[in-house]
N, C-alpha and C positions, 0 to 999 in steps of 0.2 A: 555156556563155556566159561571157564575160569579165566579172569582177566590177567592175573599174574602169569599163568601158564601161557596165555597168548603172547604176552610181551616177551617172555623168555624164548618162546618159539621163534619170534621175529629175530631175536638176537642170534639164536642158534643157526637159523637159516642164513643169516648174514655172514656168520663165521664160515659156514660151509662154502658159500659163494666166494668170499674174499680169499680163503686159504685152500681153494680147491686142489691146487697142484700138490701141496704138502700132504693133504689127506689122501689124495688119489695115488700119488707116486711114492713119496717119502715114507708114509705110514702104510702103504700097500692096501688101501681100502677099495681101490677100483671104483666100480659103480654101485657099491653097496651103500645106499643112502641111509639106511638105518644105522649102520656102524659109523658113518660120517657124522650123523647128528648126535649120537652118543658121545663120540670123541669131541665134537664141538661143545657139548655140554660140559665135559670134563675140562676142556680148555677154558671155558668161561668161569667155571668154579675156581680153578687154579689161579687164574689171573685176579679174580675178585678177592679171594681170601689171602693170597700171598704176594700180590703185586709183582708177579713174574713178568719178564719180557715175553714176547710171543715165542721166541726160540726156547726159552726155559720151560714154558708151559707145554709146548709140543714135544720137547725132548723127553719128558717123563711119561708120555702116552705109549703104552706097550700092548694095547688091545690087539688080539689076533689069536691064531691057533696056539694051543699050549700056553695060554696066559694064566692058568691056574685061578681064574676068577678075578685077576687083578687087571684093571684097565689102565691104570696110571700109578706111577710110583716116584716119589720125590724124597730126597734125603740131603742132610747136611753132614759134613765131616764131624767126627766125634769132638765133643768138648767136655772136659773133666770126666772122660770115660763114658759119656752118654751119647748114643747115636740116635738122633731124631729122624724118624721115618714117617712118611704119609703114604698110606695105601688108599687108592680110590677105585670104586666101581661105579660105572654109569649105566643107567637104564632110561632110554628115551622112548616115549610112546607117542604115536601119531594122534591119539585121542587127546584133545585139549581140555577135557573136563576136570583134569587134576585129581581124578578119583582113584587111579591105579596106585596101589601100594608097592613099596619096594619089596621084591620077592624074597621069600624065606630062603629059597635055594641060593640066591646071591649071597646072603649072610652066611649060609653054611659053607659056601665056597671060600669066602674070605677067612673064615675061621680055620679051614684046612690050610689055606695059604700061609697064614701067620705061623701055624705050627710046623710048617715045612720049609718055607723059603729061607728063613734066617738061621737055620741050623746047618753049619758048614759040612756036617757029616752025612747029611741026607742027599741022595741022588734024585734028581727030578728032571724031566724033559720039559724045556721051556723054549719059547720062541727067542730069536736072536736078541731083540731089543730088551726083553725082560731078563734074559740070562745075563747080559752084560751088566745091567744094573744090580741084579741080585748077587752076582759074584763079586762086584765091587763092594757091596754091603757085607757079604760074607768074609771078605778079606779083612775088613775092619773088626768084625766079630771074632774072627780067629786070632786077631792081635789083642783081644781083650775088651773091646768096646761092648757096651750093653745096649741092645736096641730098645727104643721106646717108641711105640707105634700108635699113630692116630689113624683110625679107619674112617673114611668118609664115604658113605653110601649116598650117591647123588641121583636124583631123578626129577622128572617134571610132574610128580604126583605126590602121594602121601608117604608117610613114614612106614617102616616095616611093621609086621603084625606082632601080637603078643606071643605067638609061637616062636617067632624069631628072637624076641626078647629072652625067652626061656633058653634058647640056644646060646645067646651071648652070656647069660648068667652062668650057665654050666661051663662055658669056656673060661670064665674068670677064675675058676678054680685052678686052671693050669697057667693062665697068663698073668694073674694078679694085677698089679697096678701098672704093668708095662704096656698095656693096651687100652686105648680109649676109643669110644664109638661115637660117631656124629652123623646125623642125617641132614642133608641139604636138599631142600626142594625148591620149587619155583618161587614161592613167597619169600623164603629166606634169601635166595639169590637176588631177587628184586629189591628186598630191603637193603641189602648191602650196596647194590648199585645206586640206589636212590639216596644213600647217606649224604647229607649236606657236608660241605667242607667245614663249616663253622657250627659249633655246638654251644648252646646256652642252657643253663639249668639252675635250679635252686638247690642249695646244699644246707642241710640242717646240722649245726654244730651243737656240742654239749658243753656246759660249764662256761668258764671264762675264756676269753680270747684276747689277743693283743694285736693292735693295728699300729704300725709305725711307718714313717715316710723316710726314705733314703734317696737323696738326690732326685727329688720330685717323683719317685716311684714308691708305690704303696706295697706293704707286705703285711699279710695277716697270718698269725700263728695260733692254732687252736687244736681242738680235739673233735673227732666225729665218731659216731658209733660204727662198728663194723657192719651192722645191718644197713646203715645208710650208704656205706661204700658199696655193699652188695647191690642195693637198689639202684644206685647210680650206674654201676657196671652192667646190671641186667637191662636197664633202660637204654643205654647207649652202645653197649657191646664193644665190638672191635673199633668203632669209630674213635674211641678214646686213645687208641694205641696204634703203633706201627703194625704193619702186616707182613709177617714172614713165617717160615716153618718153625723156627726155634721158639719164637715168642708165642705162636699159636698153640704149641703143644701143651703149655700150661702146667697142670698139676702132675700128671703121670710121670713117675721116674725122676723128677727133679727133687733133690734132697732138701733144698731150702723150702720149696713150695710144700712138700710133704710135711715138713716141720711146722709150717704155718697152719696147715690143715689140722695137724695133730693137736696143736694148742687150742684151736677152736673146738675140737671134739671133746677135749678134756674139761669137764665142768669145773674142776678144781683149779685149773690153770687159765681158764678163759679170761678171768679178770686181770691177769698179768700180761695180756697180749700187748698192751700199750708199751710195756717195758722191754718186750722181746723184739719189737719190730722197729725198723728205721723210719717208718711213716710214709706218707704220700706227698709228693711235690706237684703242685698244679700251677700252670701259667695261664693267664687270661688277659683279655684286653681291658676288662673292667669288672670290678666287684662292688656290690652295694649291700648295705645291711642297716638295720635300725640301731644306730649308735646310742639312742636314748634308752634302749633296753639294757639291763645289767648284764645278762649272759644268755646262753642258749640262742645265739643269733641264727637267723635264717639268712644265708648269704646267697645273693643272686650273682651268678657268674656269666660273663659274656665271652664267647669265642675262647673256650678253655680246652686244655688237654692235660692229661697226666703225663709228665715227663720223667717221673721217677716213682716207682711203686706199682708199676703195671702188673708184675707177676703177683704181688700181694693182692691187688684188686681182683684179678681173675680167680685166684685161689679162693679168696673169700666168697666170691660170687658162686663158684662151683660147689664149695662146701655147703653153703647155705641152701642152695637149690637141690643138691643131690641127697643131702641128709635130712633136710627139713628141720635142722636144729635151730633153736632160738639163740642167735649169736649176739643179741643186743647188749649183753653185759660186757662184751669186749669193745674196747675203744682203740683208736689209732691216731697218732699225731698227723696233722695236716698243715702244710705250708702253702700259702697262696701268694703268688707274685703277680701284681698288676703291671703289665708292660704294654707299651704302645707297639703298633705294627712295625714301626721303624726300629724297634729294639730287638730285631731278629737275632742279631749277633749275640746279645746278652742271653736270649732264650737258649741259643746253642751252647753258650758257655755254661749256663746253669745245668743243661742236660749233661754235658761232659762232666761237670764237677760233681753231680749228684748220682752218677751211675758208674759202677765199676764194670758193668757188662754192656754199656751203651745201648739203651732201649730203643733208640731210633737208628735208622739207617745212616751209617757214617758217611756214605756217599752224599746224602742230602745235606749233612752238616758241613761238608767240605765244598759245597757247590759255590759258595761265595768267596772261596779262597782266591787270593790274587793269582796264583799259578793256574787255577782252573779257568779264570777269566781270560788270562793271557793266552793259554792254550786254545781256548775256544776261538779267539780272534785269529790265531795262526791257522787253525783248521778251516775256519770260514774263508780265509784267503785262498784256500785250495779248492773251494767249491763244495765243501761238505758242512754239515750242521753237527755241532757238538752238544749233546744233551746231558747236562750235569744233574738234572733232577728226574725222578721217576714221573712219567706221564702216562695217561690212559691210552693215547693213540699209538698206533703201530709204528714200528721203526722202518723207514724206507732204506733203499740201498745207498742213499746219500747221507744217511744219519749214522752217527756213531755215538753210543752212550759212553759216559765216563767209565762205567763198569767194564764195558768191552775193551776200551782203550787201556785201562789199568791192567786187565788180564793179558792183553796182547803185548804191551810194552814189557811187563814183567817176564813173560815167556820168551819173547823174541830178542829184545835188546839187553835185558838184565840177566838172561840165561838162567832163569829160575822157573822152568815150566811146571815143575812139581808144585811149587808154591802158587803158581798162577791158577791151578785147578783146585787145590785142596785148602788154600788159605785165603779164600775170597773175602771172608769177613775182615781180614787184616789189610786188604788192599787200600782202604782209606783210613787205616789205623796205624799199626806198627810198621807196615811196609810203605806207607804213603810217601815218605821222603826218598825211599829207594826208587820208587816208580816215577814219581813226578818231580824229578830233579829240576833245578833252575834252568838247565840248558835243554830240557826236552822241548822239541818244537813240533809244529803241526805235521810236517813232512814225515818225521819219524813215527809219530802217533798213527797217522793214516796208513803208512806203509805196513806197520806192524799189524794193524787191524785188518787190512786187506789180506795179508798172509794168513792170519789166524782164521779169517772167514773162509778162505780157500781150503785150509786144512780141515776145518769143521764141516764144510760141505762134503768133503771126501768121507769123513766119518759118518755123517748122516745118510749119505747115499753111497754106500760102499759098493764097489764093483764085485763081481763074483770071485775074483782072485785077490781081493783085498786081504792084507795081513791081519791075523787074529788080534794083534795088539792095537789096532787102529782105534778101537772103542775107548782106549785109555790113554793113547799117546799122541793125540792131535796137537797138544801144546808143544810136545817135543819135536814133532814134524815142523811146526811153524818156526821154532827156534832155529833149526837147521836151514830152513828156507831163507831166513833172514841172513844167515852167513853166506849162502850162495848168491843172494841178491847183492850184498855188499861187494863180493868178489867180482861179480860181473860189472859192477860200477867202478871197479879199480880201487876199491876202498878196503882197508883193514878194519877190524872191530874197533881199534883205537881211533880210527878216523870217522867214527859215526857222526860227528858234528858236521861233516861235509855233506851229509844227507839233510838237505834243507830245502827251502822254497825254490832255490835256484836249480837244484838237481832233482827236484821231485818229479818233473815230467819224465825224465829218464827212468827213474825208479818205477813209476806207474806203467810205462811202456814195457819194461822188463817183466813186471809182475803179470801183466796181461798176456805177454808172449810166452813166458817160460815157467809160469807157476806150476803147470802140470809136471814139467821136467824136474823142477825143484822138489816137488812133493815126492815124486818117484825116487829120486836120489836120496832124499831124507829117509824114506821108509826103508830103503836098502841099507843105509848106514845104521839105522836103529836095529834092524834085523841082525846085523853083524855084531852090534854091541850086546844084544840079548843072548847070543849063543853061549858065552862063558857062564852066564848066570843060570842057565838051564842045562848045563853040560851033564850033570849027574842026577837030575831030577825031572819029573814030569812037568811039562809046560801047561798048566791049567789056567783058566781065566782068573781064578782067585790069586794065583801067584803072579800073573801078569799085572793085575791091578796093583798088587803090593809093590812090584818092581818099579812102576811109574810114580811111586811116592818117594823113591830113594834118590838122594843127592849123588850117589856114586854112579848112577846111570848117566846123569848130566856130565859128570867128570869123564866118563868113558867116551861120551860123544863130543865133548869140546876139547878134550886133551888137557884140561886144567883142573887142578885140585880145587874142590868146592867146599867151603865151610858153611854153605847154606843148607843145613840138614832139614 
């Protein structure tokens, strides 16, 4: 029996046991153990690759009748007109020898899905969970976004066959660079799970380099060959970088990355790569080299990571691996900063300063902010735990992550539910000061999170007569629920500061007793607000999805003019 497959089987069975209610009821899998294990495998892969929360990982699972061969689907809102999408199909076998290959029929189904699901003009019968997400994506596509798809075929066995490869090659004639394919098996999952937090490695430089000391901190500036960068990235993979959908997509469809790859493929331009690229920035706890040697130093790095240039590194790796080209003639600038562990704030500042697109999760970078620490203390005083950094363990009912609190506060108290859902990457960036004001307290944060949790539970477990907009409007529901709560407390929106630790127990009791009523009233108000928008046109899921991205719907519900488009 294959050891990696056995270990993953233990993980999968543990997930099935721990999340039995979600798999059985919310995902509608009943007593079908095979489907549960396949879903658990997808859950494990999604969390391992993308650092999703449990809710985020389960939210994307759409396995069921009429799933078009797609078992899970994840996407981010468009950025620069590009819409990143991940499609996953999972195949779990009870045989633990690891010999079963991913079926060619599964690849064929995924090819058909890609050619159909993201074309707004094509009609297709889908299950409810998949249809909601596909129509969400189609509404972006109809508005002009270009989908770029990474397909992940996951199983507890081997890769697909050469015949399946032939199918993929033929499909590339239609899909071009908009689609990438990836197989994830037991050994790859295990490798990701066993990745150490700290990475050490030797790095070969070329030519002369400079080492200087600034305020007792050492800095090395030099050059490395692109082939050395490819080797380093191939050896350590995603351990060098943050993990999320957008960064994981890498080369396909990204104009900057495609330009990097094009330079490497062009033999005449390859030598100019150094001048075209901004270089790589590395932080480490220690670097050592033979200073007695004139040049071509071999540098030993301790506990290092690439904080700028991650997309370049991945693109170089993939281009060298997929084309087999000798890219050794190309060189790239490298900056190495030796920083002690207590210099974390400086590491964060370097990351901010050297990245225009923030290569690490901004939530992690804000975790040491004074406002986050104070809010954590305030929330702890109410009996809850505030988690400001991503963690591997599951979130309990007494835990609130800073990501959830940010989304809830923005939707409920700042009355920007459309931004709460679609501008998540800005919650700890451009919208940070709007959400985490100096006077935001734990009572307001917890109340908002509880209201959003209730609205989300209604979305995830809809009743037979649930409104069709619920799949897209839960943040709007939570916003209106917040207004009803304040009214029952005898407070106006302007008196939000009176919701504090002294009045929290009253708020908590009202939420427990009246949340269902609040939600029903909110859904009724939203239905009324939607009627004028669909007076003269068909109410489709695509159009509903687009409606909940509009600031004028917020205005219709709150009765106030909104400039927050």
